[in-house]
N, C-alpha and C positions, 0 to 999 in steps of 0.2 A: 655316204656318211657325211653329207654336208651339214648335218645337225651338230656335229662336234665343232665344226668351224664356227657355226652360228652361235652356239652356246658358250664357247670358250675362245675369246678373241685372240688369245696368245697361242692357240693350238696350231700345229703344223703337221701335215702328213709326212711320215718317214717310211723308209724301206725296212724290211725285216732284218736286213744286214745291220742297219743302225741299232736295232734292238739287240741283236746278237752281240755286237761290239760292246755295248754297255753291259750286257749280261756277263760276258766273259771278263770284262774289266773289273766287275765286282766279285769275280771268283767263280761264278757259275753255279746256279741251282742250290742255293742255301749252304754254300761252303762256310767253314769256320776257320778263321785265322787267329793264331795266338797273338799276332800283332794286328790290331784293328786297322792301322794305317797301311797295311800291306796292299800293294798294287801288283797285279799279275800281268805280265806281257800278253798282248793280244796279237794273234797272227796277222800278217800283212795283207793277205789276199782274201777275197770273198769266200772262195772255196775252202781255204784252210780254216777260216773262222767258222764256217758252217760245219765242217767235219769235226772240229773240236767241240762245238756246241752239241752236236748229236752224240758224240762220245761221252759227254757229261750226263746226258739225260734222255736217251732214246725212248725209254718207256714213258717218262714224264711227258715228252712231247707228243706222244701218240694220243693223249687225252686232250689236246688243244686243237680246235678247228682252225681253218684258215681265217686270218683276221685282217682288217684294215688297221694299220698301226699309226698312232699319233704321239707326238711329244707335246705335253701340256704342262704348264706351270702349276705346281702343287698349291692347293689352297687349304687354309686351316679348317674350313667347313667340311672338308673331305673326311675328317676323322669320324664324322657321322654318316659317311657314305661308303667308305672303303672297309672291306671285310678281310679277315684272315683267310688264308687258303682253307678249302674244305678238305682237310687231311687229318687222320685220326690223332696224331700226336699233339695237335693244337686244340683238341676238343676235351671237355671234361663235363661230366654230368652236372656238376654244380653250376656251370655256366649256362645250362639250359640250351646248349647249342648256339649261344650268342657268338657272333663273329665280328661284329662292328668294332673297330678300333676304340671308339669313344667309350664303349661298354666293356672293354677287356683290359682296362688299366690296372685292375686288381690282379696282380700276377701270381697270386698264391695258388691258383688252380693249374698252373703250367708245370710240365715236367721239369726236373732240375736242369737238364741240358739246355732247354729253352730259357729258363729263368736266369741261369748264369750268363748266357750270351746277351740277353736283353739288359741285365744290370751292368754288364761291361760297357755296352754301347751307350747306355743312359748317362754314364759319367763323361762321355766324350763331348767336347765343345765342337761346334760346327759340324754336327751330324749330317747336315745337308750335303756336305762334301762327299759322303759315302752313298748318297742317294741320287745326286744329280746325274740324270741320264744313265742310271745304273739299277733302277728298280722297275718292276713290270707289273701292270694290272690288267685285268680282263673284265669286260662287261658286254652286255647285249645292246645297250644304248646309252647315250650320255645321261639320260634321266634316271636310269636304274642304279642300284648299288653295284659296286665293282669289287672284284676279289683280287687279292695279291697272289701273283704267280711266283714272283721272287722279290724278296725284300721284307719278309714277315718280321724278322727280328728287328731290322733297322726301323721300320715304320711303327711297330708297336713301341719301341724305345722312344721314338720321336713323339708319339702320342703321350707317353708318360712324362716326357720332358715338358711338353707344351701344356697339357691339361692338368697335370698333378704338380709338377715342379714349377710351373708358371714361367718357363723359359721362353724367350722370343723365338718365333719360327724362322728358321733359315730359309732363304729363297733357293729353290731348286726345281728342275724339271723332271718329269717322270713319263715313262712310256705306258700307253693304254692301248690295248688291242680290242677291237669291237668285231663281233661276229653274231649272226643269227643261229649259228650252229651250237650244239651243246658242248660244254666244257666240264669235264669231271671235277676239276679243281675249283670250279665256281659253284658246285653243288648240283649240277644238272645230271639227270639220268643219262647214261650213255649206252649205246647198243653196238655190238660188234657183228658185222655181217661176214659170212663166209664167202670167200672168193674162189674162182676156178683154180684147180690145182695146176701147177706148172710142170711137175714131175709126178709120176705115179705114187699115190699114197700121201702126197703132201697136203697138209691142212693150212690154209691161208685165211686170214681175217683182216678186215679193214674197219676202222671206226666210222659208223654212220654219222655224218655231220649235218645232215639236212632232214 
């Protein structure tokens, strides 16, 4: 993935543990805090962080292939490059399946739970503080569109702040995972392959990632 380093001079490759640490620090997998400024303690060891991460979203993670992970400085042009997660609660027939942040700032098609959260975030100053090394994207290459794995509310609120409310964009870094394998949350078709049984009558499946 030398292409990411070439295309984004401020990019640096990071470990999956770095991504997990940021993910957990933001609350983990789309969590909702009554207090937006809430910060959750993160476990001290790699194993403890991974175990907690898996406990938050084991099924969610099964639809994500192995990735090369990078930390990249967010750019305002990305509002026309980054898409909402491909998940039913973020879709509405009136949006025509559109997922690009720049084209989803009309929030009237969102379910009330999403709308309330985004409006709450939209009022916050320095929203970048809640995104810096705490939001996660996925893509197949630097030149393609990327999907949000975690941070949909925060990034859509930021798009509304910047594109509609004309607020200046805070500086922050974001994690991006790249893989040639399919990702359910990116909108790719996925296939489950049956694996040999370990005990009599057991049915086992693994996600086909290549």
